[in-house]
N, C-alpha and C positions, 0 to 999 in steps of 0.2 A: 481178200484179206479184209476183216473188218477192224475197224478201230473201236477200242473198249475205253470209255472215259473212266477213270478212277472215281470212286465214291467220294464224295465231300465229307470228310470226317470233323468238320467243325474247326480246324485249326486256321486261324486266321493268317495268311501269308501276306503281311505288310511289308512293303518297301521303306526303308529308313527314310526319314524326313531329309529333305534336301537341305544343305548348309545355310545357315542364315547369311544373308549378305549384310554388309554394314550400310547404314544410311549414308547417302551421297549429298552433299550440300551443293547447292546450285551455283553460288558465288564464291570464286578462289578466295578473295579477301575476307569474306565472312568465315570461311573455312579456317583460315589462317588464324582469325581472332579466337574462334572457337577452340581450336587445339593448342593454342600457344602455352597457356597457363599449364597445361599437362607436362609439356617439355621442359619449362622452366622449373616445375617442381620435380621432375627427374633429374635435371642439372644440379638442383640445390642438394640432393642426395649425396652427390660426388662419388657415385657408383657408376661403373661403365654400363652402357645400354645401347641397343639398337632402336632406330625408329619404330620398327615393326613390333618390337616387344612392348614399348610404350603405347602404341596404337591398339595392340590387342588386350593389354592389361587395363587400360582406361576405357575400352570400347568406344575409340573415336571414330568419328564418322570419316568417309572417304572424300577427297576433294573432288570437283566437277570431273576431272579426267584422272582417275587413280593410277593409271600405268605411267604416266609423265609427270604428274605433279607433286607426288610424294617427295621426289628427289630434291625439289627447289626449297623444302622447308628447312633442311639442315643447312643450307647455305644462308638462308635469312638468320637462322639461329647463331650460326658463326659470325655473321656480320654485325649482329647485336652483341657480340661478346659472350652470349650464354653459354655455348658449347666449344669443345675443341676436339679435334681427331685424336683417338686413342689407340686405334689399331683396326684389326679386321677379325670378323667372325662369321660363323655359318647362318645362313637365312632360314628363319622359320618357314616363310612362305615358299621360297624357291630352294628346297633342300640342298642343291649342288652348287649354289652360289655363295661367294663371299660378299659380306656387306660391311660397310664402315661401323665401327663401334665408337661411340661418342662418350665424353665424360664432361661434367659440368666444369665451368670456370667458376672459381670463388666469387661470390657477389662483389666483393670490394675491388676485384681487378676488371670486371666486365667492362667499364666504360674505357679503360686504358686499352684493353684488347681491342675493343670496337674501333677506337681512334687509330690504332695501328694498322688494323685491316684496312679503314678507309685510306689511310696514308700510303700503304703499299699498293692498293689498287690505283691510286691517282698517280703514283710514281710509274707504275707500268704503262698507264694510258699515255703519260706525257713522253715516255720512251718510245712507245709505238709511234706517236705522232711525229717525234724527231726523226725517227727510222724512215717513215714514209715520205716526210718531206725532203730528206737529203737524197733519197732516191730519184 
């Protein structure tokens, strides 16, 4: 049996281009500084959002270790009193996952919220120390 190769008819069979990867910033603190304003701006709208939505809409770079470091950003934003938890929603990147939905804290209340979070954390640490010293 012989193999007959079909004649080339001039149609270009090009594969689709690979998806663009986002730029990765080498230093975590520099990355936080670079993306911070985008999340403050999203919080100022007082509309619910996910971290991935803002990152995609603003074409933000990735941190040095994207799989583990995106999750630390909302904690920092909460500690600064900029955002608070609003609920859960579907993930755009991982379609079967639930992710946190955030909403902005009004600018006039941000320092009060941040102070309360610091006090709550200090109280939990103190309770933990008392518990371990009593044992």
